[in-house]
N, C-alpha and C positions, 0 to 999 in steps of 0.2 A: 504494500500500500504506500502511496506517495505521501510525503510529509507536507503538511500545509505550510505555505509561506505566510508569515505573520504580517507582512506588509512591505510593499515596494513602492517607492514614490516614482511616478512617471510624469513627464510634462507632455500635455496634449493641448495644442492650440494656445500655448503660453500659460496654461493653468497647471499647477501641481496637483496631481491626484494620487491618493494612496490606494493601491490595489492589493488584494490578498487572494490567495487561492492555492491550488496544488501545482501550479506551473512555476518554473524557475524565474528568478529576477531577470535573467537574460531574455527569456521568452516574453515576459511582460513588456520589457523595454523594446523588443522587436515589434510587438503589436502596436505599441504607442508610436513607434517610428513609422510604421505603415500608415496609421491613421493620420499622423502629421503630414506625411507625403501626399495623401489624398486631399487634405485640407489645403496644402500649398498649391497642389495642382489646380484645384477649383478656384482658389483665390486669385489665380492669374487670369481668370476669365471675367471680363467686365459684366457679362450677363448674369453670372453667379453672384457677384458682389452687389448687384442691384436688387437681389431678392431679399425678402425679410428673413430674419435669423431662423425662424421656424422652418421656412421653405429650404434654406441652405442646409439645415440639419437633415431634412427629409431627403434632399437630393444626394447628400453624402451617404446617407444610410442606403439609399437605393443603389448607388454606385458600388458600395462595398458589398452589398448583397449580390449584385450582378457579377462582380469579380469572383465571389464565392461560388456561385452556381456555374459559371464558366469553367472555373478550375475543377470543380467537382465533375462536370461533364468530361473534361479532358482526362481526368484520372480514371473515370469509368471506361473511356475509350482505350486508354493505355492498358488497363486491366483486361479488357476484352481481347485486345491484340496479344497480350501476354498469354492468356488462356489459349488462344488459337495457335500460337507458336508452340506452347507446351503440348497441345494435342498433336500438332504436326510432327514435333520431335518424337513423341511417343509412337506415332504411326511409323515414322522412319526407322526407329530402333527395332520395331517389330518386323519390318520388312528386311532389315539387315540380319536379324536373327534367323528369319525364314530362309534367306539367301545362304547364310552360313550352314544351316542344316542341310539344305539342298546340295551345297558344294561338298560337304562331308559325305553325303550319300553317294554322290557321283564319284568322289575319290575312292570310296570303298568299292564301287562297281568297277572302276578302272583297275584297281588292285586285283579284284577277283578275276577279271578278264585276263589280266597279265599272268596270273597264276595258272589259269586254264590254258593259255597259249604256251606257257612254259612246260606244261605237262605233255603237250602233244609232240 
């Protein structure tokens, strides 16, 4: 079980916020940095700055949720590709084993034919 973090101070949009939870301080700082990056990205847009504060907050939340769902979809796609590759590799291994068994059988047949020819 993870140990609960008693509190980490992070700065988000110029405000110091104390966060606690089971994540490390480094992780919480990384999350705060991501949010600050989004805030800075949007603050460079004049159309965003003209919006009321509550609308700015909603737009940021929507953008972060959009990032989350796009990343989740990419992860699911990569996982599906990995599963397909695993299945393909499994099939190829079985084909290889079948080919090896067939080769060994043919080699035995050749040895038997050679023995028969040697007896004649």
